[in-house]
C-alpha positions as CSV (number, residue, x, y, z in Angstrom):
1,M,-0.1,-0.1,0.2
2,R,2.7,2.2,0.5
3,L,4.6,1.6,-2.2
4,L,1.4,2.6,-4.3
5,A,1.0,5.8,-2.5
6,A,4.8,6.3,-2.9
7,A,4.1,6.2,-6.9
8,L,1.1,7.8,-7.3
9,L,2.7,10.6,-5.4
10,L,5.5,11.0,-7.4
11,L,3.4,10.5,-10.3
12,L,1.6,13.7,-9.4
13,L,5.2,15.6,-8.6
14,A,6.1,15.0,-12.6
15,L,3.0,16.5,-13.6
16,C,3.4,19.2,-11.5
17,A,7.0,20.2,-12.6
18,S,5.6,19.6,-16.6
19,R,2.8,22.2,-16.3
20,V,5.1,24.6,-14.3
21,D,7.7,24.5,-17.5
22,G,5.2,25.2,-20.0
23,S,3.3,28.0,-17.8
24,K,7.2,29.9,-17.9
25,C,7.6,33.0,-20.6
26,K,9.3,31.9,-23.7
27,C,11.5,35.1,-23.9
28,S,13.2,34.7,-20.7
29,R,17.1,35.0,-21.2
30,K,19.2,37.2,-23.5
31,G,19.7,35.7,-27.0
32,P,22.7,36.3,-29.4
33,K,24.4,38.8,-30.7
34,I,22.6,40.4,-33.8
35,R,23.2,42.7,-36.6
36,Y,20.2,44.7,-38.0
37,S,21.1,43.8,-41.2
38,D,20.5,40.6,-40.5
39,V,16.5,40.5,-39.3
40,K,14.2,40.3,-41.8
41,K,11.0,40.9,-39.5
42,L,10.6,42.1,-35.8
43,E,7.8,41.0,-34.4
44,M,6.3,42.7,-30.6
45,K,3.9,39.8,-29.4
46,P,1.0,40.5,-26.5
47,K,1.4,39.5,-23.1
48,Y,-0.2,36.6,-22.6
49,P,-2.3,35.2,-20.1
50,H,0.9,32.4,-18.3
51,C,3.5,35.7,-18.9
52,E,3.1,38.9,-17.6
53,E,5.8,40.7,-20.2
54,K,5.3,41.0,-23.6
55,M,7.1,39.1,-26.3
56,V,10.0,40.2,-28.7
57,I,10.7,37.9,-31.6
58,I,13.0,38.0,-34.6
59,T,13.7,36.7,-37.5
60,T,16.8,36.4,-39.1
61,K,17.6,36.7,-42.7
62,S,18.2,33.1,-44.8
63,M,21.3,34.4,-46.3
64,S,22.7,35.6,-42.3
65,R,24.8,33.0,-39.9
66,Y,21.7,32.8,-38.2
67,R,20.2,31.1,-41.4
68,G,16.2,31.8,-40.8
69,Q,16.1,31.1,-37.2
70,E,13.7,32.9,-35.1
71,H,15.2,33.8,-31.5
72,C,13.1,35.4,-28.8
73,L,14.4,38.4,-26.5
74,H,13.7,39.4,-23.3
75,P,11.6,42.5,-23.2
76,K,12.8,44.5,-20.3
77,L,16.5,43.9,-21.0
78,Q,18.3,46.9,-21.3
79,S,20.4,45.5,-24.9
80,T,16.7,44.7,-26.2
81,K,15.3,48.0,-25.8
82,R,18.7,49.6,-27.7
83,F,18.3,46.5,-30.2
84,I,14.4,47.6,-30.7
85,K,15.1,51.5,-30.9
86,W,18.5,51.2,-33.1
87,Y,16.4,48.4,-35.3
88,N,13.6,50.9,-36.2
89,A,16.0,53.9,-36.5
90,W,18.1,52.0,-39.0
91,N,14.6,50.1,-41.2
92,E,13.4,53.7,-41.5
93,K,16.7,55.5,-42.9
94,R,16.5,52.0,-45.3
95,R,13.2,52.7,-46.3
96,V,14.3,56.2,-47.4
97,Y,17.0,55.0,-49.5
98,E,14.9,52.3,-51.5
99,E,12.9,54.8,-52.1
């Protein structure tokens, strides 16, 4: 009987641990160093019920060193805030030259 109770308790703990892991924010760490010219798309995703912060997702160009990968940047990091600011400025300047 004790063995069965211990097995059920262990199973319950494993289920709880898997749910906690799935409820974390995706952008919880600093991303790699990426140049503005390597970025194909910059997306700002809204807050989700399981995450109190918005998500910043960048997709790199297929010809860059990251070859079309998606990276999630932590929105509260100073490096991410600077990246968004300078990427937007660089992108505006690039659009003016294309016209």
